[in-house]
Structures are given as structure tokens and as C-alpha cells.
N, C-alpha and C positions, 0 to 999 in steps of 0.2 A: 508484554514488554520483552524486548530482546535483552538477555541477561547482561551483555557487555554495556548496553546503553543504560540499563537500570543501575549498574554498578557505578558508572561514570556520573550519573545524575545524583546518586547518593553522596558520592565524594564531594561534588560541587555544593550540594545543600549543607553538608557538614563542614564546608569551607576548607576542605582538603584540596587546595587549588594549585595546579601546576603553572609554571611560567609560560609554557607554549602548548598549544593544541593544534592538531591537524585532524579535522573530522571530515570524512569523505564518504562517498557512496551514491547510490541512485535512489535513496529514500529521503527526500527533502523534509518530510514531516519530522523525523527524528533529529536531523541536523538543526532545524529551526528550534526544536524543543530544547536541545542542549544549549544552543546559543542564548535562548531566552532565560534559561535557568542561570547561566553564568552572568548575564546582565543583571539579574535580580540581586545577586550576592557579592559580586566582585567589588563594586564601588558603592559606598553609601549614597543615598538619594541626594543629599545636600552637596556632594562633591562631583556629581556626574557632569555638570556643566563644563568643568575644566579637565576632568580626568577620565571621561568615557568617550571613545571615538568609534562610531559604527560606520564602516566604509563599505562600498559596493565595488566588486571587482571591475566592472565595466568603466567605473569612474576614477580608477586609481592605477598605480603600478607599484612594483616592489620598492622602489626608492622612496616613494611617499609613505608607504606602510612602515618601512623600517625607520624612517625619520620619526614617525610618531612613536614607534616602539622604543627608540633609543633616548627619547626625551624623559626627563624626570617628572613625576607627578607634581602638581601644583598644590603645595601645602596639604599633602595627603600621604598616606602610606603607600598607595599603589594606584595604577591606572589600568584601564582596559582598552585594548585595541582589537576590535572585532571586524573581520573582513568576511562579508557574506558574498556568496557566488564568486568565490576566489578563482574558479576556473575561467572566468571572463577577464581576469586581470591581464593587462597589457604585458606581453612577453613572458607569461607564466611558463610556457613550454621551452623557453630559451635556456640553454645551459648556464649562461651568465646570471640570469635571474634566479635560477634554482641554486646556484652557488651562493648568492647573497643570502637566501633564506637558510641554506645549510649552515653557513658561518654564524648567522644570528642564533639559530636554534641550538647550536652547540655551545654558545656563550650568551645566553639570554640575560637581559637586565632583570635583576631580582624584583624590582619595583613595578615591572610591566607584566601584564597578562596578555599574551598575543594568541588569538584564535583565528585560524583560517577554516572556513566552511567551503568545501570543494564538492560541488554536485556533478556527478557524471551525467553529461547531456546525452540525449538519444543519438545513437549512431557513432558515438565517440568512445574510445577505450576507457576503462576504469583507471584510476590513479595507480601507478605501479609502486607498491610498497617496497620493492627491492632497490629503488633509486636512493642514492645517498642523501639527498635533501629531505626525502620523505622519512627515511630511517632516523635522521637527526632529530626530528620532532618526537619520535618514539623514545629515543635515547635520553632526552632531557625533559620530556613532558608526556603528553598523551597523544597517541596515534590510534584512531579508530575508524575502521571501514564498516559501513552499514549497507547491507543489501536489501533490495526490495523484497517484501514478504511474498511467498508463494500464495497463489489464489486459495489453496485449501487451508491456509492459516488465517485467512481474513475473518471468518466467522468468530473464531476464538479471540482475535484481536478486538473485534467489535464488543464482545462480551466483557473483555478485560477493561476496555476503555470506559464502558458504561459503569462497571463496578468501581473504577477509580473515581468516577463522578458521583458515587453514592447511589446509583440507580440500579434497579433490578431489570433484567431483560430476558425475554423468552428465547429459546434456541431458534424458533422459527423467525423471530424478528431479526436475530443476528444473521441468519442465512439470507433473509430477504434483502437486508441492507447490503450484504456482501455481493449478492447476485445482481442487484440493481445498479450499484455504484462501482463495484470492482475493487481493485487494490490501490486506489487513490486515497491514501490515508488522510490527507488534508481535507479532501471533500467529505470523506466519511465522518471525520471528527466534526466538521461543520454541520452536517446533517444531524448528527447525534446531539450536538449542542442546541440546535434549533428545536429538536424534539423535547429536550430537557426543559427548555424555557416554557413549553406549553403543557408540561405534565403537572398533575396534582401531586401534592405531597404523598409519598408512599406508593404512588401508582407505578405499576410495572410497564415497561415498554413492550408492548405486544405487537404481533404482526398487524393487527388492525390499527394500532397507533402509527406504525410506520407507513401503512397504506394511506392513512388520513393526512399525516403531516408532511410526508416526503413526496406525496403526489403519485403514488403507485396505484394503478387500478386494482381494486379488490378482486375483480373477476377475470381480468385480462392481463396476466403476467406469466413469466416463464414457469413459475411454480404450478399454476393452473394448467398450463399447456402440458407439462410433464404428467400431471395427474390425469388429464383427459386422454393422453396417449396410453398410459398404463391401463386405464379403465376402458380403453378402446371406444371412447365416446366421440364418434365421428363428428356429430353436430357441434359439440362444444369446442373440439379442437379447431374446426374450421371457423367458428365464430371468433376465436382468439386470433387466428391467422388474419382474418379480415380486419380485426381491430389493430393488429400490428401494422398491417398494410396502410391503414388510414393515419397511423401515428408513427411514421418511421423514425423521426428524430428521437422520440422517447424510447423506441424499441429497435435499435440498430441490429441488423441481421448478424453482423459479426459477433455481437455479444450473445445473441440467442443461440447461435451455432456452437459457440464455445461452451455455453452452459449445458446444452444438450449433449455435446461430446463428453464433457466431464461426467454427466449423469450416467450415460450408458456405459462409459468406461468403468465406472464403479459397479454397475450391474454385473459386468463380466467378472470383476473381482469377487463379488458375492457368489457367483455360480462356480467359481474355481476354488472357493475356500471350503475346507473340510469343517471348519468351525462355523456353524450357522447361528450362533447366539449373538444377541445384541452386544454383550460385553466383548466377545471375540472379534466381531466385525467392525465395531466403531473405530478402533485404532487402525485397522487395515484400510478402511475407507477414508480416514481422516475427518470423520464427521461426529457430531454429537449423537450419543446413543438414541436420542429422541427420533432421529431420522432413519435409523436402520430398518425399521419396519417398512418404510416406503421402498427401499431398495430390495428387500426380500419379496415384496409384492411384485415388483417389476421383474425380478428374476424368475418368479413363478409364471408370470404372464407371458414373457418372451423366452423361448428356448435359446440356448447358446448360439446356434447357427443364425437365428433371427437377429440377435443382438449384434453379432459380427456384421451382418448385412446392414443393420441400421447405422453402425459406425462408418461403414464404407459409404453409405448414402449421405451421411453428414459431411464426410470428406469431399464427396462430389459436389455437394451444395456449396461448400466453402470455395472450391475451385471455380464454380460458376459465378459466385459473388465477386470473384476477382477477374471475371471476363474470360475464363478458360472454358473451352468446349461450347458454351452457349452465351456468347457476348450480348445477345439481344434480350435475354430474360431479365426482368426486374426482380427486386428483392422479394416482393410479395409472391410472385410466381414461383421463385426458387423455394421459398419456405412451404408454399402450398404443395408443391410436388414432393418435398421431403416428408411432410406429414402423411401424404398419401402412401408413400413407400413404407413408412413406419407402421401404418394401420392395416396394410393389405399384404 
């Protein structure tokens, strides 16, 4: 959990509620979670029909939102006005609209809770917290920006989410989910929830459980490819490449290359580190100590110049996958050539 998010959720659960909220960032999972928590406690269930309004940005504008915000609750202490996907609100980037929100945020109605959830969309700039209308929400209420987690933080997030649900999970299962799904927290949470439904009471989520319930091949995944490369198992590595070539939708080259790049980049860190203990290397690599031995094995298998050559080969493969240098090569051939370069 992100500390600032955790603190805000605790405040909401304890009914320490502000009159205005502006929650923004590029991690919709947490924006939705905060909004859901506020919906649970802001207005009693019996009063929600008249005093809880959930709007979507694409279907409304500032005038409509503020009309709701300025009305008084119907036979109740307070009302909730929640705007999801506020970045799509008509005129949200106009100075006049922003002034309207600034004026309201500085003088909010005490019986209204107004929350805007503003998701940064791909290719668009983040919300500028220096703007007057944005700062106004922070002055009178809660302003929180939430960034997407870095890839190396995802396994820890998986472990924490599982523990929140009361489930035990192995480090390998955390890593397998992170590598297979990536940093899409909504999808990760959905897959974990699906696993939990099918678990026996007290059963740990293991790598085998993930492979069985998420649909990851036990023999043919990027973990096994890394293992085959480190063991210099030519036959196994090429079997995995063949499998990936037959199932490109489940094994996109861009994901495989990113994982291999991350793996061999960590191998270089191991080779450069004076501390070769599990305890010393785990924080350096950003991995669970359980995995350190794998990187130590790879560091012994491939000398530093070879690892540097492998990383360059991965970069060339990535360029080729984008049509640079070899526009006629398909993804399977690109990966096959990369594996050959790693093993020879």
C-alpha cells in the first residue's frame, strides 16, 4: 500500500471526512478504491437514493456538478457528489471551468462531500498541482496524486494484496503474477480474487496454483526461459521459443524482452556488488531474498562482458520488433536469434 493512500483510507474509514477531495494520477486502481471507500461511509444506505450522486466526467460538466454540490441534502446530515473520470468532463481544461471549481473548493458547502477522481490518460500530461484550482482542494480538503507503481514494486504489492485478503502466497507466485500480468493493478487484483475463490481454507497461493488458475504454462513461461538460458539448456530454450511462437497473444515479445532486460540488468548489479550475500543483494536488486540465488547463479554462468553483450542483443531485438534494421523478421525469429546470441 502507498503510505499516503493508506492514510487517506484510514481517515475515511474512521469518518474523518473532508468537504472536498481531488484524487488524481495514473493508477486508477487506487483512485477507484478511495472512491469506493468513501461511498461506503459517506451516506447511510437508507439515504443514498436521494443524497448520493455518482457522475461520470464524459456525461457532465462543471455547472451540473456544482449544482449538485450546492444543493442541500434531503432530510439527512450530508450528501456525496462523486465524479469519476473527471478528466473527461466538458471544459475541464478551460480557465473559466477551473475558476468555478476553485471558488467552490475554497468555500465548500459543509453538508456536501465533493470528490473528483482525475485519471491521467496515456499521452497526456499529469494534473498540475501548482494550479490555483488544484491547490484550492488541498487548502480546504484533500489533494492526493498517485503514481503508477514501478515494475520492481509489483511482486511486493501482490504479496501485500494477498495478505490483506487473509491469504498466504509464495515469493515465486508473486513474481510469476507480476511477470505475467505486469503493473495493471486492477487486472492483478482480479486474477488474485479469482485464485482466492478456488483456494481451500488455509492453502497457500503457490506458483503451481497460479499456473493452474491463471492459465500460465508450467513448462513454457519466461521463468523457465531464464532458467534454460542460465543452465545453457539449448533444447529447452528452443522448445520454449517454439511455444511462444505458437502462442504470441499469450506471450507478446515486448513483455518477454522487458523481463529478460530486467533480469540481466540485475545480473550486472550482482557482478558489480562487493556484498554477495542474500541479505545484501536483495535490497540492491529489489527482489525477495528467495530469488537472489538465481541471480548469483547467472552471474557465475555469464562473465560481465557476456552479460553486457546479452543486454545489447536484447536492445537490438527490441529495435527489430519495432521494424528497425530488420523489418521483415517476425517475433518468433527475433526471439530465436536472441536466444542463440545468449547461448553462444
